[in-house]
Structures are given as structure tokens and as C-alpha cells.
C-alpha positions as CSV (number, residue, x, y, z in Angstrom):
1,X,203.3,-26.4,60.5
2,X,205.2,-27.9,63.7
3,X,205.1,-31.1,65.1
4,X,202.2,-30.6,67.4
5,X,200.0,-29.4,64.7
6,X,200.7,-32.6,62.5
7,X,199.6,-34.8,65.6
8,X,196.6,-33.0,66.4
9,X,195.2,-33.0,62.7
10,X,196.6,-36.8,62.4
11,X,192.6,-37.3,63.4
12,X,192.0,-36.6,59.6
13,X,194.1,-40.0,58.7
14,X,192.4,-42.0,56.1
15,X,189.5,-40.1,55.5
16,X,190.8,-38.8,52.2
17,X,189.0,-41.8,51.0
18,X,186.2,-41.9,53.7
19,X,182.6,-41.3,52.8
20,X,182.0,-40.2,56.2
21,X,184.7,-36.9,56.0
22,X,183.0,-34.8,53.3
23,X,185.3,-31.8,51.9
24,X,185.9,-30.5,48.4
25,X,189.2,-30.7,47.4
26,X,189.1,-28.5,44.2
27,X,186.5,-26.0,44.8
28,X,188.8,-23.0,45.0
29,X,187.1,-20.9,42.7
30,X,187.7,-17.1,43.7
31,X,188.6,-14.9,46.8
32,X,184.8,-14.4,47.4
33,X,183.3,-16.0,50.2
34,X,181.4,-19.2,49.2
35,X,177.5,-18.8,49.5
36,X,176.5,-20.5,52.6
37,X,173.2,-22.7,52.5
38,X,172.6,-23.8,55.9
39,X,172.9,-22.2,59.5
40,X,176.4,-22.6,61.0
41,X,176.4,-23.1,65.0
42,X,179.2,-21.9,66.8
43,X,179.5,-23.2,70.3
44,X,181.5,-20.7,72.7
45,X,182.7,-22.3,75.9
46,X,183.3,-19.5,78.7
47,X,185.1,-22.1,80.7
48,X,185.3,-21.5,84.5
49,X,181.4,-20.8,85.0
50,X,181.0,-16.7,84.0
51,X,178.7,-14.9,86.2
52,X,176.6,-13.7,83.8
53,X,174.2,-11.9,86.8
54,X,177.4,-9.7,86.5
55,X,176.8,-8.7,83.1
56,X,173.2,-8.5,83.1
57,X,171.7,-7.5,86.7
58,X,167.9,-6.7,87.5
59,X,167.6,-3.1,88.2
60,X,168.3,-1.2,91.3
61,X,165.4,-0.5,93.4
62,X,165.4,1.2,96.9
63,X,162.2,-0.5,98.4
64,X,164.0,-2.9,100.7
65,X,161.7,-6.0,100.0
66,X,162.1,-5.7,96.2
67,X,164.1,-7.8,94.1
68,X,166.3,-4.9,92.7
69,X,167.2,-4.2,96.1
70,X,168.0,-7.8,98.0
71,X,169.9,-8.2,94.6
72,X,172.4,-5.6,94.8
73,X,172.8,-5.9,98.5
74,X,173.8,-9.5,98.3
75,X,176.1,-9.0,95.3
76,X,177.7,-5.4,96.2
77,X,181.1,-7.3,97.1
78,X,181.5,-8.5,93.5
79,X,181.3,-4.8,92.3
80,X,183.6,-3.8,94.8
81,X,180.7,-1.6,96.5
82,X,180.0,-0.3,100.0
83,X,176.8,-1.6,102.2
84,X,175.3,1.9,101.1
85,X,172.3,1.6,98.7
86,X,173.4,4.7,97.1
87,X,176.8,3.0,96.0
88,X,174.5,0.4,94.3
89,X,172.3,3.0,92.7
90,X,175.1,4.8,91.1
91,X,177.0,1.8,90.0
92,X,173.6,0.9,88.3
93,X,173.2,4.1,86.8
94,X,176.7,4.8,85.7
95,X,177.8,1.8,84.3
96,X,174.6,-0.5,82.7
97,X,172.5,0.5,79.6
98,X,168.9,0.0,80.9
99,X,167.2,-2.6,78.8
100,X,163.5,-2.1,78.2
101,X,161.5,-5.3,77.7
102,X,158.3,-6.9,79.0
103,X,159.9,-8.5,81.8
104,X,161.4,-6.5,84.8
105,X,164.2,-4.0,83.5
106,X,167.4,-5.3,83.4
107,X,170.8,-3.8,82.6
108,X,173.7,-4.9,80.3
109,X,177.5,-3.8,81.2
110,X,178.2,0.1,79.2
111,X,181.2,-1.9,77.5
112,X,179.4,-4.4,75.8
113,X,178.4,-2.3,73.1
114,X,177.8,-5.0,70.4
115,X,175.7,-7.2,72.8
116,X,173.5,-4.1,73.6
117,X,173.3,-3.2,69.8
118,X,172.0,-6.8,69.0
119,X,169.6,-7.4,72.0
120,X,167.9,-4.0,70.6
121,X,167.7,-5.4,67.4
122,X,165.9,-8.6,68.6
123,X,169.1,-10.8,67.8
124,X,169.4,-12.0,71.1
125,X,167.7,-14.9,73.2
126,X,168.6,-15.1,77.0
127,X,167.9,-18.5,78.4
128,X,168.1,-18.0,82.2
129,X,167.0,-21.3,83.7
130,X,169.1,-24.0,81.6
131,X,170.0,-27.0,83.5
132,X,173.0,-28.6,83.1
133,X,175.7,-30.5,85.4
134,X,174.3,-31.1,88.9
135,X,177.5,-30.8,90.6
136,X,180.2,-28.0,91.0
137,X,183.1,-30.0,89.5
138,X,184.2,-27.9,86.6
139,X,185.3,-30.9,84.5
140,X,182.0,-32.9,85.3
141,X,180.1,-29.7,84.5
142,X,181.8,-29.1,81.1
143,X,181.8,-32.8,80.3
144,X,177.7,-32.5,80.3
145,X,177.8,-29.4,78.4
146,X,179.7,-30.6,75.5
147,X,178.1,-34.1,75.6
148,X,174.7,-32.5,75.7
149,X,173.8,-34.8,78.3
150,X,172.4,-33.6,81.8
151,X,172.8,-37.2,83.3
152,X,176.4,-37.8,82.1
153,X,178.5,-39.2,84.8
154,X,182.0,-38.1,85.9
155,X,183.4,-40.7,83.8
156,X,181.7,-40.4,80.8
157,X,184.8,-39.1,79.0
158,X,184.6,-41.4,75.9
159,X,180.9,-40.4,74.6
160,X,180.6,-38.2,71.6
161,X,179.8,-34.8,72.0
162,X,176.9,-33.3,70.8
163,X,178.7,-31.4,68.0
164,X,180.1,-34.4,66.7
165,X,177.0,-36.1,66.4
166,X,175.2,-33.0,64.7
167,X,178.2,-33.2,62.3
168,X,177.4,-37.1,61.3
169,X,173.8,-36.8,61.3
170,X,173.8,-33.6,58.9
171,X,177.0,-35.3,57.0
172,X,179.0,-32.2,57.5
173,X,181.9,-31.5,59.6
174,X,182.6,-29.6,62.8
175,X,185.8,-27.3,62.7
176,X,187.8,-26.9,66.0
177,X,189.2,-23.4,66.2
178,X,191.0,-24.0,69.4
179,X,194.1,-25.0,70.2
180,X,193.0,-28.7,70.9
181,X,189.5,-30.1,70.0
182,X,187.1,-30.0,73.0
183,X,184.8,-33.0,74.0
184,X,182.2,-31.3,72.0
185,X,183.9,-32.3,68.9
186,X,184.1,-36.3,69.6
187,X,181.9,-38.2,66.9
188,X,180.1,-41.7,67.7
189,X,182.0,-44.5,66.7
190,X,179.7,-46.9,64.9
191,X,182.2,-49.9,65.5
192,X,181.9,-48.8,69.4
193,X,179.3,-47.3,70.7
194,X,181.1,-46.7,74.1
195,X,183.6,-44.7,72.5
196,X,184.3,-42.0,70.1
197,X,186.0,-41.1,66.5
198,X,187.0,-37.6,65.5
199,X,185.8,-39.0,62.0
200,X,184.1,-35.6,61.0
201,X,186.7,-33.2,63.2
202,X,188.9,-30.6,61.3
203,X,191.4,-29.2,63.7
204,X,192.0,-25.7,62.9
205,X,194.3,-24.2,65.6
206,X,195.8,-21.9,63.1
207,X,194.0,-21.9,59.8
208,X,196.9,-19.8,58.2
209,X,199.6,-22.5,59.2
210,X,197.5,-25.6,58.2
211,X,199.5,-26.8,54.9
212,X,202.5,-28.7,54.8
213,X,205.8,-26.6,54.5
214,X,206.6,-26.6,50.5
215,X,209.8,-26.3,48.8
216,X,211.1,-23.4,47.1
217,X,213.6,-22.1,44.2
218,X,215.8,-21.2,47.3
219,X,218.5,-23.8,48.1
220,X,218.3,-24.3,51.8
221,X,218.1,-26.7,54.3
222,X,214.1,-26.2,54.5
223,X,213.7,-26.6,50.8
224,X,216.2,-29.5,50.6
225,X,214.4,-31.4,53.4
226,X,210.4,-30.4,52.5
227,X,211.4,-31.6,48.7
228,X,213.0,-34.8,50.1
229,X,209.9,-35.6,52.8
230,X,207.6,-34.9,50.4
231,X,209.1,-37.7,47.7
232,X,209.6,-40.1,50.6
233,X,205.8,-40.1,51.3
234,X,204.8,-40.2,47.6
235,X,206.5,-43.3,47.3
236,X,205.8,-44.7,50.4
237,X,201.9,-44.0,49.6
238,X,202.3,-46.4,46.9
239,X,204.6,-48.9,48.4
240,X,203.3,-49.0,52.1
241,X,201.1,-52.2,52.4
242,X,197.5,-51.0,53.6
243,X,198.1,-53.0,56.9
244,X,201.2,-51.6,58.0
245,X,201.1,-50.0,61.4
246,X,203.0,-47.2,59.7
247,X,200.0,-46.5,57.7
248,X,198.1,-44.2,59.5
249,X,201.5,-41.8,59.2
250,X,201.4,-42.1,55.9
251,X,197.8,-41.4,55.2
252,X,198.1,-38.5,57.6
253,X,200.6,-36.6,55.4
254,X,198.3,-37.0,52.2
255,X,195.4,-35.8,54.1
256,X,197.0,-32.9,55.1
257,X,198.8,-32.0,51.6
258,X,195.4,-32.6,50.0
259,X,193.4,-30.4,52.5
260,X,195.9,-27.9,53.5
261,X,196.6,-26.7,49.8
262,X,193.4,-25.5,48.3
263,X,192.6,-23.8,51.9
264,X,196.1,-21.5,51.4
265,X,195.5,-20.9,47.8
266,X,192.1,-19.4,49.2
267,X,193.3,-17.4,52.0
268,X,196.3,-16.2,50.1
269,X,193.7,-14.6,48.0
270,X,191.6,-13.2,51.3
271,X,193.9,-11.2,53.2
272,X,193.0,-10.6,57.0
273,X,190.6,-8.0,57.6
274,X,192.0,-4.8,59.6
275,X,189.8,-4.9,62.1
276,X,190.8,-8.7,62.8
277,X,194.2,-8.2,62.7
278,X,193.8,-5.3,65.4
279,X,192.5,-8.0,68.0
280,X,196.0,-9.5,68.0
281,X,198.0,-6.7,68.5
282,X,198.3,-2.8,69.6
283,X,196.2,-0.7,71.6
284,X,192.8,-2.4,70.4
285,X,194.1,-5.9,71.1
286,X,191.9,-8.4,73.0
287,X,193.1,-9.4,76.8
288,X,193.1,-12.7,75.3
289,X,195.4,-13.4,72.2
290,X,194.1,-17.0,72.0
291,X,190.6,-15.8,71.5
292,X,191.7,-13.0,69.0
293,X,193.4,-16.1,67.2
294,X,190.4,-18.1,67.2
295,X,188.1,-15.1,65.8
296,X,190.4,-14.8,62.8
297,X,190.3,-18.6,62.5
298,X,186.6,-18.8,62.1
299,X,186.5,-15.8,59.7
300,X,188.9,-18.0,57.5
301,X,186.8,-21.0,58.1
302,X,183.8,-19.3,56.7
303,X,186.0,-18.2,53.8
304,X,186.7,-21.7,53.1
305,X,183.6,-22.9,53.8
306,X,183.2,-25.3,50.6
307,X,186.3,-26.8,51.5
308,X,185.6,-27.3,55.1
309,X,181.5,-28.1,54.7
310,X,181.2,-27.1,58.2
311,X,177.7,-26.9,60.0
312,X,179.5,-26.3,63.5
313,X,182.6,-24.3,65.0
314,X,183.8,-24.9,68.2
315,X,185.4,-22.1,70.5
316,X,186.7,-21.5,73.9
317,X,187.8,-18.2,75.9
318,X,188.9,-19.6,79.3
319,X,189.4,-18.1,82.8
320,X,185.7,-17.2,84.3
321,X,186.3,-18.9,87.5
322,X,185.9,-15.4,89.5
323,X,186.4,-16.3,93.2
324,X,188.2,-13.1,94.0
325,X,188.0,-9.8,92.5
326,X,185.6,-10.6,90.0
327,X,185.1,-6.9,88.7
328,X,188.7,-6.4,87.9
329,X,188.7,-10.1,86.4
330,X,185.8,-10.8,84.4
331,X,184.7,-7.4,83.2
332,X,187.7,-7.1,80.5
333,X,186.6,-10.5,79.2
334,X,183.0,-9.7,78.7
335,X,184.3,-6.6,76.8
336,X,186.9,-8.8,74.9
337,X,183.8,-10.6,73.5
338,X,181.2,-8.1,73.2
339,X,182.6,-4.7,73.2
340,X,183.0,-2.2,70.5
341,X,185.6,-3.3,67.8
342,X,186.4,-6.1,70.0
343,X,186.0,-10.0,69.0
344,X,182.4,-10.3,67.9
345,X,182.0,-6.8,66.6
346,X,185.2,-6.8,64.8
347,X,183.9,-10.3,63.1
348,X,180.7,-9.1,61.9
349,X,182.5,-5.9,60.5
350,X,184.6,-7.9,58.6
351,X,182.0,-10.0,57.4
352,X,179.2,-9.8,54.5
353,X,175.6,-9.8,55.9
354,X,174.8,-12.9,53.9
355,X,177.7,-14.6,55.7
356,X,177.1,-13.3,59.0
357,X,173.2,-14.1,59.1
358,X,173.6,-17.6,59.4
359,X,175.8,-17.6,62.4
360,X,173.9,-19.1,65.4
361,X,175.9,-18.6,68.7
362,X,175.2,-20.9,71.8
363,X,177.4,-18.7,74.4
364,X,177.8,-20.4,78.0
365,X,179.7,-21.4,80.5
366,X,179.7,-25.0,82.5
367,X,177.5,-23.5,85.5
368,X,176.2,-20.6,87.6
369,X,177.3,-18.7,90.3
370,X,176.6,-18.0,93.5
371,X,173.9,-15.2,94.1
372,X,175.8,-13.8,97.3
373,X,179.4,-12.2,96.9
374,X,181.7,-14.0,98.8
375,X,184.1,-12.4,101.1
376,X,187.0,-11.8,98.6
377,X,184.7,-9.9,96.3
378,X,184.2,-12.8,94.0
379,X,181.2,-15.4,93.6
380,X,181.5,-19.1,94.2
381,X,180.1,-22.3,92.3
382,X,176.5,-22.9,92.3
383,X,174.2,-26.0,91.1
384,X,171.4,-23.5,90.4
385,X,170.5,-23.4,86.6
386,X,172.5,-21.1,84.3
387,X,172.2,-18.4,81.9
388,X,173.1,-18.7,78.2
389,X,172.9,-16.8,75.2
390,X,171.8,-17.5,71.7
391,X,172.5,-15.0,69.3
392,X,171.6,-15.1,65.3
393,X,171.2,-11.8,63.1
394,X,169.1,-13.8,60.7
395,X,165.8,-13.9,62.5
396,X,164.5,-11.8,65.1
397,X,163.2,-13.3,68.2
398,X,160.1,-12.5,69.5
399,X,161.0,-13.8,73.2
400,X,164.3,-12.2,73.8
401,X,163.9,-13.6,77.4
402,X,163.2,-17.4,78.4
403,X,163.0,-18.0,81.8
404,X,161.1,-21.4,81.6
405,X,163.4,-24.2,82.8
406,X,165.4,-25.9,80.1
407,X,167.4,-28.7,80.1
408,X,171.0,-28.6,78.0
409,X,169.5,-31.4,76.2
410,X,166.4,-29.5,75.0
411,X,168.2,-26.2,74.2
412,X,170.3,-28.2,72.2
413,X,167.3,-29.6,70.2
414,X,166.0,-26.4,69.6
415,X,169.4,-25.2,67.7
416,X,169.8,-28.4,65.8
417,X,166.4,-29.7,65.2
């Protein structure tokens, strides 16, 4: 564990003795995944504002007054097409799988095989009229999404996130799988209504490096230093007054040692599946190595669920601000997420059904993008209602497309009860 990871995990300080932070320190029983008895929400923030109309456009229609014609006419630029309807029709026929529902036909990019399969199995709900932020400001609209508050102002940075609120209400934890915990992870502070804490947050930017370095039999500088520090902190834990300004550092070391050891012991018996290893290097690697690591982190967190006591996980994939060259910029990202042998497909291939059926994905960005393409083969920020995906293999949906207006507040309520 490096200095940055230690500082990030310092949010756990004092929680070893706190009834609010609930984790089981001596529950490493076997290499088998623990039984999961609750839905686990996975919030995936596509930071930058993804253009879901590019992923899932309506069917081309040759009639000039139809939606299918006007849509492809307005958005020909983001597909790098000419102004001739024949090129729009060819793109629609060649590059999209045509989905048949009780609504007008739409398509999904062919390279998103896993998403297509999930939709056909009844595991996907598409919310097309989600109202969230009312500006075109990235920071503000991400704040609105992660606080779960459509009325949040630009300066509401100290409010608790909806994930943190959910963890506190359910007496569980939210596991942050990103490099730094996002706003969604912030928990309400019982002593300060205007502030937040991280009392139920477990930062897990690298699940296989959460343990503090232990001394080995080898007499090298690392082992000598590790042994000395372990003994030093153990002595300070006993001797240092509870009101010392340095107590936080000592308590952090204690919590990290208690939390890291059972995780490391569990994961030592559970190797990273080949499919997830392939996401990080080689010809099947994701474009985003950071998201590949997060995907593996989620697998590990599920393997340690009885230790983490997790009801929610926070993930992100950045880089969706497609003002220019949209086709080249976002289609590889959509494939990273939803393609065959890519992130979600590889994760589900690696998990037993009894585990994966409990995952409930909420996938979306901070705002929609303009309907009409701009002059740089891209799309710009829009204040219109956006599209979000909810995916769960444990229960088939009867209404795969929900186009009734809904606020982000109410969508979250449908997920959390």
C-alpha cells in the first residue's frame, strides 16, 4: 500500500470501534464466494455526458416527415455520414441490431453484444426521460446525480450522497472502487446536518493491495522497516491518549491492519479469473485500464462481501464529453462496457449466477446531449431529460422502455425502496 492509498483509507479511522461501520473481521471461511442475501446496487457514472442516442437510435424511415428520417437527418454528422438518406439507411442496416418491442423499433450498436443479450432476456429497463441537473455544467450536474437531488445547487458540495444515505439507512457499507471516492459515497453527519462523513465508505481502489506490508523472513530493508513500524504502532495504540491530535493516524493503522488481513487471506485463495485478467492487458484489453481495474475490484468485493457488508458499489468511466469526432470517441467506450468479452460480459462470465443475479446496475451520466449534431461531428451539452439504464438479471422486467418523465430522486427511490 502506498502513501496515497493510506491517506484515502484514513476515512476509516476510529471505525473499528464504531457501531456504524459494520464489517466482520473474522469471517474468512473458505475460498467460496459468500452467500449474498440482498440486492447490491452498482452505480456506474459515465462522466462527461454519454450520448445514448448514439448507442440506441430509432429505426431509419425513408418518409421525410417521420421521426426515423428526421432523427438520422439531424444526427448524420455524429455518425460521419453524408447528407444523403441512403448513407443513413446503410448505417442503420449494417451497424445496429434492430430491437423489436411494443414501442417503435430502435437499434443497439452491434459491438454491444452483451447489452443486446441482456435486453432480449428481459434484464434491462431503459429510462428515457430522467430529469436531473438543469444546467449544462459538468460539475453541477454530476453533483445533482450523486446527491440524488434535482434541486441541489452548484455549491452543495458538503451534502451527503444518496449512496452514503442508503448505506447508513440499511446499516451497511458503500464500497468505492474508483481512484478516489465520489460524492455519491458521502454519508450524512449526525452531528452536522450541513456536512458529511465517510463513516460507511470503504475505499477500494485496488482490492489486492489493501493490506499493510508485513515483514518476511528475508532480512531486507522493507521487512525490517515493516516489523519496526508494526511494533511502533502497536505500542502507540496502548500508550497514546485518546484525545491526542495524532490518534487518528494510529487508529487508521489499526483499522487498515484489521480490515486488510482477512481481505488478503480471502483473495489469496481466489485468483483473478482469466476473463478479467484479459481486460487489463493483451489484445482483449479495455481502452480504459482504470475501468478494467474497477471491474476486477468489483469481483473481489463480491468475493469479500461477508467482510465488506456492502449494499452498494461506486464505479465510474470518464471521457464521454463528445464535442467532436463522436463516432471514433465513444463507440470504443460503449464496447468496453457492453461488448462480448469486455467488462460486464467478462464479469458475469466469471461470477456464479447466485452472485450476479443480485447486482442492480444504474448506468448513466450527468446530462443528455443535443439532438442535432454540431459542426465537428459531435454533440454538445443539453438540458433535456437524459437516458439511464437499469440492469438486473435476477428479475425480468415487463416494461423494458419507460419513457414517462421521472426525476433522478424518484428513480433512486425505485432502486432503494
